[in-house]
MARVOKOL-887480 format. One record per atom (N, C-alpha, C, CB): y, z, x. Coordinates in steps of 0.02 Angstrom, whole numbers, plus 50000, padded with zeros to 5 digits. Atoms other than C-alpha are relative to their C-alpha. Glycine has a CB too. Example, Ala and Ser with C-alpha at 12.3 -4.5 7.8 and 13.67 -1.06 7.14 Angstrom:
<nodes>
499415000050045497755039050615500605000050045500015006249950499414999749958499475035750684500555003749961500234992950020
</nodes>
This chain:
<nodes>
499344999850039500035000250000500585000150044500055006049953499375000349964501724995450064500515004149972500244993450003499434996250031503375004150041500234996649936500605000550049499735004150060503844990349916499565001149942500054992350015500524998950046502194992949822500055007049970499344998950033499924993450024502495011749814500685000849957499985004850061499375000050039504315009549754499834997149927500574995450039500145003750067503684997549614499545005549957499564992150014500424995450037502365010749564500385005649972499475002550041499574994550022503605024849560500494997849943500405002750060499545002450052504835014149460499644999449935500314993250020500395001150059503475009749335499815007249968499344995650018500164993550022502895027949318500525003649970499765003650050499434996050018504605035449297500424996149948500435001850064499595003650043505365021449191500674998450031500075003649939499345001549964506755017849320499974992850031500145005550061499995006549972507255001849407499685000550070500734997050002500265000549933506434996149570500575001750045499704992950015499404999349958508194996749644500105007650006500664996249969499884992549994508405015449600499445003850037500065003149930500574997349967506665019349660500044999150075499394997049973499925001849932506995010749826500555004350030500144992750008499524995849973508615019849846499825007250011500554999549961500284993549997507825036249810499485001050061499675001449933500474999749945506395032849933500324999750067499524994649994499615000749941507615027350067500345006850018500524994449990499624993549991508645043250046499495005350022500375002449930500494995149981507055054050053499784999650070499424999449959500215001549930506435045850213500515001850048499834992850009499454998249959508135047350293500085007550009500624997149971499924992549989508235065850261499455002950043500025003849932500544997849952506505068350339500134998550067499364997149985499835002049935507085058950490500595004350028500164992649999499434995349975508645069550504499715006750017500595001049943500324993749988507605085550491499584999450070499525001949937500365000949935506475079050631500394999050064499584994349993499515001149945507885073150736500305006450028500564995549977499794993349978508525091150738499505004050031500265003749947500584996249969506825096650805499705005149955500215003550065500254995650048506345105350646499394996949970500505001549949500645001850036504735104350540500194998349932499475005749999499985001450073504665096150369499335000749971500264993049985500644998550036503325103050256500034998849930499795006950010500025001050075502825097550083499355003449978500014991949977500564995850024501665109949998499544994949964500255006149951500495004450037500015101149943499984993350028500164999549927500005006649966500395085950054499865000650075500704996549989500034999149925500665090450234500685001350037499684993650031499414997949959501925093550376500134994850057499875007350031499805004349940502855082650503500345004850043500494993649982499634996349947503385090050667500084995650059499645006650022499925003149938504005084250833499705003650060500684999050010500194996749935503315087351006500294995350057499165001050007499675003449941504065082751172499424998450047500575004850037500515002949950503005072051290500404999450065499694992549977499615000349935503565074551472499924993150036499765005850049500005006349959503905060051592499335000250038500654999550052500615000549965502345054251679499894993850040499495000749956500185006449963501655041851809499304998149973500005000950085500565003450019500315030451744499794994550047500104997649935500285005749960499215016151814499924994149954499315001850033500105006050035499264998451752499384996650033500644995650001500595002849968497484991851785500104992550005499335001749960499935007749993498044973051755500374998550064500394996649937499575001549939499354973951899499815004450056500765000949986500104995349949498614988252002500635003550025499674996750053499394996649981500314996452003500095005949962500574995949993499854994250040500915013751959500614998649959500115006250042499425001250046502125014451812500295006949980499774995949934499704994050021503325027551763500164999449928500595001650041499964999950069503295032151580500595005849984499245001549968499454994950010504965040751520499715005349947500714996349973500144995150047504935056851421500154997249931500395006350014499875002050061504905054751234499825005249952499694993949988500164995350059504785063551067499494996549958500655002049954500525002550044503185061150964500065003649935499295000950031500014996950065503075064050778499225001049981500414995449945500674998350021501435072750721500025002149927499695005750044500074998550075500785073950542499395004149992499954993549955500584996150016499585086950485499915000349923500075007250031500245000150073498735084550312499925006949975499304996249993500114993250027498755099950202499235000849982500475001249935500684998450018497085107750167499864998249925499865007450013500065001750072497385105449980499954992849988500575002649962500055007650009497665086549992499354997650032500634996250033500675001749965496205085350116499465000749953499845004450061500524998750046495125093149985500004995449944500045006649978499865005150058495755081949845499694993050024500854999249984500245006849981495365066549949499225000050010500364997650068500755000049981493595072149994499595001649941499845005150057500404998650059493105076149817499794993649961500415004749955
</nodes>
């Protein structure tokens, strides 16, 4: 399912326009990104939580060129599925 498909389903379920559904979805995702950019955790009860972790700079090896490569530090986003949602999926 794509974002467009999800927006269409939400619009149909709630009886709103696809445009309003897309606007709401975009605002929702933007807020989650803002929370994560501040280094905070976003949790949705019954769904899961998103959090960031810092990955340090490291030296790696490229087997194709036989050269060492420097990978810069970065921020990774991790998602953990809630046990309630996991249980629902597995039933």
